[in-house]
C-alpha positions as CSV (number, residue, x, y, z in Angstrom):
1,X,39.1,-46.1,51.2
2,X,40.7,-42.6,51.1
3,X,38.4,-39.2,51.8
4,X,39.6,-35.6,51.1
5,X,38.5,-32.5,51.9
6,X,35.9,-33.8,54.6
7,X,34.6,-35.1,57.4
8,X,32.4,-37.6,58.8
9,X,30.8,-38.3,62.3
10,X,31.3,-42.0,63.8
11,X,28.8,-43.8,66.2
12,X,30.2,-46.4,68.0
13,X,27.6,-48.9,69.9
14,X,30.0,-49.5,72.9
15,X,28.8,-46.8,74.1
16,X,26.8,-44.1,72.3
17,X,29.3,-42.1,72.0
18,X,29.6,-39.8,68.8
19,X,33.7,-38.7,67.4
20,X,33.8,-36.2,64.4
21,X,36.8,-37.4,62.6
22,X,38.5,-35.2,60.6
23,X,40.7,-36.2,57.3
24,X,44.1,-35.5,57.8
25,X,44.6,-33.7,54.4
26,X,42.2,-30.5,55.3
27,X,42.3,-30.8,59.1
28,X,43.0,-27.3,59.6
29,X,40.4,-25.9,56.9
30,X,37.4,-28.4,58.7
31,X,39.4,-27.8,62.3
32,X,36.0,-26.5,64.5
33,X,36.1,-25.1,67.9
34,X,32.5,-24.3,70.2
35,X,32.8,-21.7,72.7
36,X,30.8,-22.4,75.8
37,X,29.7,-19.0,77.4
38,X,28.2,-19.1,81.0
39,X,28.4,-17.2,83.7
40,X,27.9,-19.8,86.1
41,X,31.3,-22.5,85.9
42,X,29.5,-25.3,86.6
43,X,27.1,-24.9,84.0
44,X,30.4,-24.3,81.7
45,X,32.2,-27.1,82.2
46,X,29.4,-29.6,82.3
47,X,28.8,-28.5,79.0
48,X,32.6,-28.3,77.9
49,X,32.6,-31.8,79.4
50,X,29.7,-32.8,77.4
51,X,30.8,-31.8,74.2
52,X,34.8,-33.0,74.7
53,X,33.5,-36.1,75.0
54,X,31.5,-36.5,71.8
55,X,35.0,-35.2,70.5
56,X,34.7,-31.3,70.1
57,X,37.2,-28.7,70.7
58,X,35.9,-26.6,73.3
59,X,36.6,-23.5,75.1
60,X,34.9,-21.7,78.0
61,X,34.1,-18.1,78.4
62,X,32.5,-17.0,81.8
63,X,31.7,-13.8,80.9
64,X,30.4,-11.9,77.3
65,X,33.9,-10.1,77.2
66,X,35.9,-12.8,78.0
67,X,34.1,-14.2,74.8
68,X,34.3,-11.6,72.9
69,X,38.2,-11.4,73.3
70,X,38.2,-15.2,72.1
71,X,37.1,-13.8,69.4
72,X,39.2,-11.7,69.0
73,X,42.0,-13.8,69.5
74,X,41.0,-16.6,67.1
75,X,42.7,-15.3,63.9
76,X,42.3,-18.9,62.2
77,X,38.2,-18.1,63.0
78,X,38.2,-21.9,64.0
79,X,35.2,-20.8,66.7
80,X,32.1,-21.3,64.4
81,X,29.5,-22.1,67.1
82,X,28.7,-20.3,70.6
83,X,26.7,-21.9,72.7
84,X,25.5,-19.1,75.6
85,X,23.1,-18.9,78.4
86,X,20.7,-16.1,78.1
87,X,21.5,-14.2,81.4
88,X,24.6,-12.7,81.9
89,X,26.0,-9.6,83.8
90,X,26.8,-7.1,81.8
91,X,26.0,-8.1,77.8
92,X,23.2,-10.9,78.1
93,X,20.2,-11.6,75.1
94,X,19.5,-10.9,71.5
95,X,22.2,-7.7,72.3
96,X,25.1,-10.3,73.1
97,X,24.3,-12.4,70.0
98,X,24.0,-9.0,67.8
99,X,27.2,-7.5,69.3
100,X,28.8,-11.6,68.3
101,X,27.8,-11.3,65.3
102,X,29.5,-7.6,65.0
103,X,32.6,-9.7,65.7
104,X,32.3,-12.4,63.0
105,X,28.9,-12.9,60.9
106,X,29.3,-16.5,60.0
107,X,28.8,-17.8,63.9
108,X,26.2,-20.2,64.3
109,X,24.9,-19.5,67.9
110,X,22.6,-21.7,70.6
111,X,20.9,-20.0,73.4
112,X,19.9,-21.8,76.5
113,X,17.9,-20.6,79.1
114,X,15.7,-21.5,82.1
115,X,12.8,-19.2,80.9
116,X,11.6,-20.4,78.4
117,X,9.6,-16.9,77.4
118,X,13.2,-15.7,76.7
119,X,12.7,-17.3,72.8
120,X,10.6,-14.6,71.8
121,X,13.6,-12.0,72.9
122,X,15.4,-13.8,69.4
123,X,12.6,-13.4,67.3
124,X,13.7,-12.5,63.7
125,X,17.0,-14.2,64.8
126,X,19.1,-17.0,63.2
127,X,19.6,-18.9,66.2
128,X,18.8,-21.9,67.7
129,X,16.7,-21.6,71.2
130,X,16.7,-24.4,73.8
131,X,15.2,-24.0,77.0
132,X,16.9,-25.8,80.5
133,X,17.8,-28.3,81.0
134,X,18.8,-29.7,77.9
135,X,19.5,-33.1,77.3
136,X,23.5,-34.3,76.7
137,X,22.2,-35.7,73.5
138,X,20.0,-32.8,72.4
139,X,23.4,-30.4,72.8
140,X,25.7,-33.6,71.2
141,X,23.2,-33.7,68.1
142,X,22.8,-29.6,67.7
143,X,26.2,-29.0,68.6
144,X,27.2,-31.7,65.8
145,X,24.6,-29.7,63.0
146,X,25.3,-26.3,64.1
147,X,29.3,-26.5,64.1
148,X,29.9,-28.1,60.4
149,X,31.4,-26.2,58.1
150,X,29.3,-23.6,55.7
151,X,29.7,-24.7,52.1
């Protein structure tokens, strides 16, 4: 079977991992990067390890300013999903999300918070909110869905 211009996800039963496989002809067109933003390096690196283990290309930023810099440097616009903590020094919450969208309107955003009531801060915004802790399988499932190229 020859595939062109797409991607597919493979689940391998031996270790229940998931890999995104990109057809070589259109690899650059469908290459996506996830940006994980958290001021707690342990949290950020844990999420990065989970997602990288599932086959995603993941960058980390430990502050809002570092996240903005990563987006500004991403000239190929390969970052398609930002997974961010709700509370960080400087910019946080819905204000941070709005500033992300000022730089790139097409970004998908997932917000994680230890405060379930923080979800109301995002009312009316097209984001995915989850309370921490989040199961690795749910993180991978959401990342898979949210990082898919927009048609």
